[in-house]
C-alpha positions as CSV (number, residue, x, y, z in Angstrom):
1,M,39.5,53.5,66.9
2,A,42.7,53.5,68.9
3,A,46.0,52.1,67.6
4,R,45.7,48.8,65.7
5,G,47.5,47.0,68.4
6,K,44.2,45.7,69.9
7,M,41.4,43.9,68.1
8,H,37.7,43.9,68.9
9,L,35.6,40.8,69.5
10,V,31.8,40.6,69.2
11,A,29.7,37.6,69.9
12,Y,26.9,36.6,67.5
13,L,23.9,35.3,69.3
14,K,20.6,33.8,68.3
15,A,17.6,33.5,70.6
16,G,17.1,29.9,69.7
17,P,18.9,26.5,69.5
18,N,21.2,27.1,66.5
19,A,23.4,29.9,65.2
20,S,25.0,30.1,61.8
21,Y,26.5,26.6,61.7
22,P,23.8,24.1,61.0
23,S,22.6,21.3,63.2
24,T,24.8,22.1,66.2
25,W,21.8,21.9,68.5
26,R,22.1,18.1,68.1
27,H,25.5,18.1,69.8
28,P,25.3,16.4,73.2
29,A,27.0,19.4,74.9
30,A,24.5,21.9,73.4
31,S,22.3,23.4,76.1
32,L,18.6,22.9,75.3
33,H,17.0,22.6,78.7
34,D,17.3,26.3,79.4
35,L,16.2,27.8,76.0
36,F,13.4,29.8,77.7
37,T,15.1,30.8,80.9
38,A,16.7,34.1,81.9
39,E,19.7,32.1,83.3
40,R,20.8,31.0,79.9
41,W,21.3,34.6,78.7
42,E,22.7,35.9,82.1
43,H,25.3,33.1,82.0
44,I,26.5,33.9,78.5
45,A,26.6,37.6,79.3
46,R,28.9,36.9,82.3
47,V,31.1,34.6,80.2
48,L,31.6,37.2,77.5
49,E,32.3,40.0,79.9
50,E,34.8,37.8,81.8
51,A,36.5,37.3,78.4
52,R,36.5,41.0,77.8
53,F,34.4,40.9,74.6
54,D,33.4,44.3,73.3
55,A,29.8,43.3,72.8
56,C,27.3,40.7,71.8
57,F,24.4,41.1,69.5
58,F,21.3,39.1,68.6
59,A,20.7,38.3,65.0
60,D,17.0,38.3,64.5
61,G,14.2,38.0,62.0
62,L,10.5,38.4,61.9
63,G,9.3,34.9,60.9
64,I,10.3,31.4,60.0
65,P,12.0,31.3,56.5
66,D,9.7,29.7,54.0
67,L,11.8,29.9,50.9
68,Y,13.1,26.3,50.7
69,K,10.5,24.1,48.8
70,G,8.0,26.9,49.3
71,S,7.5,26.1,53.0
72,Y,8.9,26.7,56.5
73,A,8.5,22.9,57.2
74,E,12.2,21.8,56.7
75,Y,13.6,24.9,58.4
76,A,11.5,24.3,61.5
77,R,11.7,20.5,61.6
78,R,15.5,20.5,61.3
79,G,16.2,23.4,63.6
80,G,17.4,26.4,61.6
81,Q,18.3,29.8,63.0
82,L,15.0,30.4,64.8
83,S,14.2,33.3,67.0
84,L,12.3,31.6,69.8
85,M,12.0,34.8,71.9
86,D,12.3,38.5,71.2
87,P,15.8,39.6,72.0
88,M,14.6,43.0,73.4
89,T,13.2,41.1,76.4
90,L,16.5,39.3,76.9
91,L,19.0,42.2,76.7
92,P,17.9,44.0,79.9
93,M,18.4,40.8,81.8
94,M,21.9,40.6,80.5
95,A,22.5,44.2,81.3
96,R,21.7,43.5,85.0
97,V,24.5,41.0,85.4
98,T,27.2,42.9,83.5
99,R,28.9,46.3,83.7
100,H,30.9,46.6,80.5
101,L,29.6,44.3,77.8
102,G,27.9,46.0,74.8
103,L,24.4,44.7,74.1
104,G,23.1,44.7,70.6
105,A,19.6,44.3,69.1
106,T,18.6,43.8,65.5
107,L,15.7,46.0,64.4
108,S,14.4,46.6,60.9
109,T,14.0,50.1,59.5
110,S,11.5,48.8,57.0
111,F,8.7,47.8,59.5
112,T,9.2,49.7,62.7
113,P,8.4,53.4,63.1
114,A,11.4,55.6,64.0
115,Y,9.8,56.7,67.3
116,I,9.4,53.1,68.5
117,I,13.0,52.2,67.5
118,A,14.4,55.3,69.2
119,R,12.3,54.7,72.4
120,Q,13.3,51.0,72.6
121,L,17.0,51.6,72.1
122,A,17.1,54.7,74.4
123,S,15.6,52.6,77.1
124,L,18.2,49.9,76.6
125,D,21.0,52.4,76.6
126,M,19.7,54.0,79.8
127,I,19.2,50.8,81.7
128,S,22.6,49.4,80.7
129,N,24.4,52.7,81.5
130,G,25.5,53.3,77.9
131,R,26.0,49.9,76.4
132,A,23.3,49.6,73.7
133,A,24.0,48.8,70.1
134,W,21.7,48.6,67.1
135,N,22.2,46.2,64.3
136,V,20.4,48.1,61.6
137,V,18.7,46.0,58.9
138,T,16.5,47.0,56.0
139,T,15.2,43.4,55.6
140,G,15.6,41.5,52.3
141,R,12.9,38.9,52.5
142,D,9.2,39.0,51.5
143,F,8.0,36.6,54.2
144,E,9.0,39.1,56.9
145,A,7.2,41.9,55.0
146,R,4.0,39.8,54.9
147,N,4.2,39.1,58.6
148,C,4.2,42.9,59.1
149,G,1.2,43.5,57.0
150,M,2.8,44.3,53.7
151,E,2.4,42.5,50.4
152,G,6.1,42.6,49.7
153,L,9.2,44.6,50.1
154,P,9.9,48.0,48.5
155,P,12.8,48.1,46.1
156,K,16.3,47.8,47.7
157,D,17.3,51.4,47.0
158,A,14.0,52.7,48.5
159,R,14.6,50.6,51.6
160,Y,18.0,52.2,52.1
161,D,16.6,55.6,51.4
162,M,13.9,54.9,54.1
163,A,16.7,53.6,56.5
164,D,18.6,56.9,56.0
165,E,15.5,58.8,57.1
166,V,14.8,56.5,60.0
167,L,18.4,57.1,61.3
168,E,18.0,60.8,60.8
169,A,14.7,60.8,62.7
170,C,16.0,58.7,65.5
171,D,19.0,61.0,65.8
172,A,16.7,64.0,66.2
173,L,14.7,62.2,68.8
174,W,17.8,61.0,70.8
175,T,19.2,64.5,70.9
176,G,15.9,66.2,71.8
177,W,16.6,66.4,75.5
178,E,19.5,68.6,76.4
179,P,22.0,67.1,78.9
180,D,20.6,69.1,81.9
181,A,16.9,69.0,80.9
182,L,16.0,66.7,83.8
183,V,16.0,68.8,86.9
184,L,14.5,66.7,89.7
185,D,14.3,69.6,92.1
186,R,11.8,68.6,94.9
187,E,11.9,72.0,96.6
188,S,10.9,74.1,93.6
189,G,8.7,71.3,92.2
190,T,10.5,71.3,88.9
191,F,10.9,67.9,87.4
192,A,12.2,68.9,84.0
193,D,12.9,72.1,82.1
194,P,10.6,72.2,79.1
195,D,12.8,74.8,77.4
196,K,15.5,72.2,77.2
197,I,13.3,69.5,75.6
198,H,12.9,69.9,71.9
199,A,10.6,68.4,69.3
200,A,12.2,66.5,66.4
201,N,9.7,67.7,63.8
202,Y,11.3,65.4,61.3
203,R,9.7,65.3,57.9
204,G,11.1,63.0,55.2
205,R,9.7,61.3,52.1
206,Y,9.1,58.1,54.1
207,V,9.4,59.0,57.7
208,R,7.6,61.6,59.9
209,T,7.8,62.1,63.6
210,D,7.1,65.0,65.9
211,G,8.7,64.1,69.2
212,P,10.0,64.9,71.6
213,L,11.0,61.4,72.9
214,T,9.8,60.6,76.3
215,I,13.2,59.4,77.4
216,P,15.9,61.9,78.5
217,R,19.4,61.9,76.9
218,T,21.1,58.6,77.5
219,P,24.7,57.9,78.5
220,Q,25.7,57.3,74.8
221,V,23.1,59.7,73.4
222,R,22.7,57.3,70.5
223,P,23.4,53.6,70.5
224,V,26.5,52.2,68.7
225,L,25.3,51.4,65.1
226,M,26.1,48.1,63.4
227,Q,25.3,47.2,59.8
228,A,26.1,44.5,57.3
229,G,25.6,46.2,53.9
230,S,27.4,44.5,51.0
231,S,25.8,45.9,47.9
232,P,27.1,49.3,46.6
233,R,24.1,51.1,48.2
234,G,24.4,49.0,51.4
235,R,28.1,49.9,51.6
236,D,27.4,53.5,51.3
237,F,24.8,53.3,54.0
238,A,27.3,51.5,56.3
239,A,30.0,54.0,55.5
240,R,27.8,56.8,56.5
241,W,26.3,55.4,59.7
242,S,28.0,52.3,61.0
243,E,30.5,52.1,63.9
244,M,30.8,48.3,63.5
245,I,30.3,46.5,60.2
246,F,29.4,42.8,60.2
247,C,30.7,41.0,57.0
248,T,31.2,37.4,55.9
249,P,34.2,37.3,53.5
250,A,35.4,33.8,52.6
251,T,39.1,34.7,52.4
252,K,41.6,37.2,53.7
253,P,42.0,38.9,50.3
254,D,38.2,39.3,50.1
255,A,38.2,40.8,53.6
256,L,41.0,43.1,52.8
257,A,39.2,44.4,49.7
258,F,36.0,45.0,51.6
259,R,37.7,46.9,54.4
260,T,39.7,49.0,52.0
261,D,36.5,49.9,50.1
262,I,34.5,50.8,53.2
263,R,37.3,53.1,54.5
264,V,37.4,54.9,51.2
265,R,33.6,55.4,51.3
266,A,33.7,56.5,54.9
267,E,36.2,59.3,54.0
268,R,33.8,60.4,51.2
269,F,31.1,60.9,53.9
270,G,33.6,63.0,55.9
271,R,34.1,60.4,58.5
272,N,37.3,59.2,60.1
273,P,37.5,55.6,58.8
274,D,39.1,54.5,62.0
275,E,35.7,55.1,63.7
276,C,34.2,52.2,61.7
277,A,35.4,48.7,62.8
278,I,35.2,46.0,60.1
279,L,34.4,42.7,61.7
280,P,34.3,39.6,59.6
281,S,32.6,36.5,61.0
282,L,34.7,33.4,61.7
283,T,33.3,30.1,63.1
284,V,36.0,28.6,65.4
285,V,36.4,25.2,67.1
286,V,39.0,25.3,69.9
287,G,40.9,22.3,71.2
288,E,43.8,21.8,73.6
289,T,45.8,20.6,70.5
290,D,45.2,20.9,66.8
291,S,44.3,17.2,66.5
292,I,41.7,17.5,69.3
293,A,40.2,20.6,67.6
294,Q,40.1,18.8,64.2
295,E,38.4,15.8,65.8
296,K,35.8,18.1,67.4
297,A,35.2,19.8,64.0
298,A,34.8,16.5,62.3
299,Y,32.2,15.5,64.8
300,L,30.3,18.7,64.2
301,E,30.5,18.2,60.5
302,S,29.0,14.7,61.0
303,L,26.0,16.1,62.6
304,V,25.2,18.5,59.7
305,D,21.8,17.8,58.1
306,P,22.2,18.4,54.3
307,E,18.6,19.4,54.0
308,L,19.0,22.1,56.7
309,V,22.1,23.4,54.8
310,L,20.0,23.9,51.7
311,A,17.1,25.4,53.7
312,S,19.4,27.7,55.6
313,T,21.3,28.8,52.4
314,S,18.0,29.3,50.7
315,W,17.2,31.9,53.4
316,S,20.7,33.4,53.0
317,V,20.6,33.9,49.2
318,V,16.8,34.4,49.1
319,A,16.1,31.6,46.6
320,D,14.6,28.1,46.7
321,L,17.8,26.1,46.3
322,S,15.7,23.0,45.6
323,K,15.2,24.6,42.2
324,V,18.2,26.9,41.7
325,E,21.7,25.7,40.9
326,T,23.5,28.6,39.5
327,A,24.4,32.1,40.7
328,E,22.9,33.6,37.6
329,A,19.5,31.9,38.3
330,L,19.3,33.8,41.6
331,D,18.8,37.1,39.8
332,T,15.2,36.7,39.1
333,P,13.9,39.7,37.1
334,G,11.7,42.0,39.1
335,T,12.6,40.7,42.6
336,N,13.3,43.2,45.4
337,Q,14.6,40.5,47.7
338,G,18.2,39.7,48.4
339,V,21.1,40.1,50.7
340,Q,24.2,40.8,48.6
341,G,26.8,39.7,51.2
342,H,25.5,36.1,51.4
343,R,25.5,35.7,47.6
344,D,29.0,37.2,47.5
345,R,30.3,34.8,50.0
346,M,28.9,31.8,48.1
347,M,30.7,33.0,45.0
348,Q,33.9,33.5,47.0
349,V,33.7,30.0,48.4
350,A,33.2,28.5,44.9
351,R,36.1,30.5,43.5
352,Q,38.4,29.6,46.5
353,K,37.7,25.9,46.3
354,N,37.4,25.7,42.6
355,I,33.9,24.2,42.8
356,T,30.6,25.1,41.3
357,F,28.1,27.4,42.9
358,A,25.7,24.5,43.3
359,E,28.4,22.6,45.3
360,A,29.2,25.7,47.4
361,V,25.6,26.3,48.5
362,R,25.5,22.6,49.7
363,R,28.4,23.1,52.1
364,P,28.2,24.5,55.6
365,R,30.6,27.3,56.5
366,D,34.2,26.3,56.9
367,L,35.3,25.8,60.5
368,V,38.5,27.3,61.8
369,A,39.7,24.5,64.0
370,G,42.9,24.5,66.1
371,S,44.7,24.9,69.3
372,P,44.6,28.3,71.0
373,A,47.9,29.2,69.4
374,T,46.6,28.1,65.9
375,I,43.4,30.1,66.2
376,A,45.3,33.1,67.5
377,D,47.8,32.8,64.6
378,M,44.9,33.2,62.1
379,L,43.2,36.0,63.9
380,E,46.6,37.8,64.2
381,D,47.3,37.2,60.5
382,W,44.1,38.8,59.3
383,F,44.2,41.6,61.8
384,T,47.8,42.7,61.3
385,A,47.4,42.4,57.5
386,G,44.7,45.1,57.7
387,A,41.9,42.8,56.6
388,C,39.8,43.6,59.7
389,D,39.6,45.4,63.0
390,G,38.5,42.4,64.9
391,F,36.0,39.6,64.6
392,I,32.4,38.5,65.1
393,L,32.3,35.0,66.5
394,P,29.2,32.8,66.3
395,P,29.0,29.7,68.5
396,T,29.2,26.2,67.1
397,V,28.1,24.6,70.4
398,F,26.3,26.9,72.8
399,P,27.5,27.9,75.3
400,S,30.8,26.0,75.3
401,T,32.2,27.7,72.2
402,F,32.4,31.0,74.1
403,E,33.5,29.4,77.4
404,E,36.4,27.6,75.6
405,F,37.3,30.7,73.5
406,G,37.4,32.9,76.6
407,R,39.4,30.3,78.7
408,M,41.9,29.4,76.0
409,V,42.2,31.8,73.1
410,V,41.7,35.1,74.8
411,P,44.7,34.6,77.1
412,E,46.8,33.8,74.1
413,L,45.7,37.0,72.3
414,Q,46.4,39.0,75.5
415,R,49.8,37.4,75.8
416,R,50.6,38.6,72.2
417,G,49.3,42.2,73.1
418,L,46.4,41.8,70.6
419,F,43.5,42.0,73.0
420,R,42.5,44.0,76.1
421,R,43.1,42.8,79.6
422,H,40.8,45.4,81.0
423,Y,38.0,47.6,79.7
424,A,39.1,51.1,79.2
425,G,35.7,52.7,79.4
426,T,32.2,52.2,80.8
427,T,30.2,52.7,77.6
428,L,30.4,50.5,74.5
429,R,31.4,53.5,72.3
430,E,34.3,54.3,74.7
431,N,35.5,50.7,74.5
432,L,35.3,50.7,70.7
433,R,37.4,53.9,70.5
434,D,39.9,52.7,73.1
435,A,40.5,49.0,72.8
436,G,42.5,49.0,76.0
């Protein structure tokens, strides 16, 4: 990354009614009439690009969580984080109406063959002129494995070993075409030079692919890689591969410790740690004044369905919280499921607020509510302290969270010299490495 004078901003999206803060689809300003329209996603892409966000990405999953009370009923009934459409169908629409905004998809290395992943993402990178990102997940929930024809998940370490091989195989496929392999010479009748198209011939323990890819070398060659590993093995994976790391620390000291650890691990892999942006997630509510913002936050909190909080947190920590009340009880012997970052965050919340784990899991995320100056103060504080390289922002009310943030907070960050006024490059990777 360039000098720490400028932060990065990435929008967290969900192809459904609700993001990470529960029950916000019930807000009267939440847009529901356009859930299945192209216009919904084209509009938010334009809003984010106008605000000079680095990128957006779709969080995604392959099923409706069924952990709470052993059923998906409450999660569906109360409107959890549902993926009502496949984001890979939405991102090309968003690419058509933007020129600079990075466009990220979530794809699992545990279920999708490397060739299919490489082909999908190369297509997105090509059609967006170099703006594709991949949120790499190994998947930590059995219901998704069952939806993909498996009885359950492999052990966590095996999933990460497989993910390493998928990334290696994809890289071999993405680099198979030399930059000048596509000739397009009508006169000679030469479309492509086969001597400059190379098979991958990748052979791993879990992954095999011959190649070559059908798609020529794309503007970025490989998409920008995102990841959210928090376990020791997950952090190593992120430190080896990621260019953006999505994390959910509850406090600034937790964020600082995480960033410090990742940077040390990246150096062990021979990487420049500045090429890996650490981006904690913050849920903001912006008002013209602090009191207005606090009133808006209080109204959002009044809409929260306690049952949905438990259903959503059951998905996060991979346990039925209608039965589990302690952090220790989450560690069921023999289970391969789990996402360490979510569990860590619950423990951090309990410690910060001096409450029990059972109380922590029954609370929605804290909202950062304030005027543009107050919000900017907090972002600046974390950023200049070295706790992060920028932020991932989920919406509370869609799309107004992003509209208000772009209209009110971004100009304040720009005034302080903390955020770009113009994009420095045309590809996502260029804009990550030069924040403008």
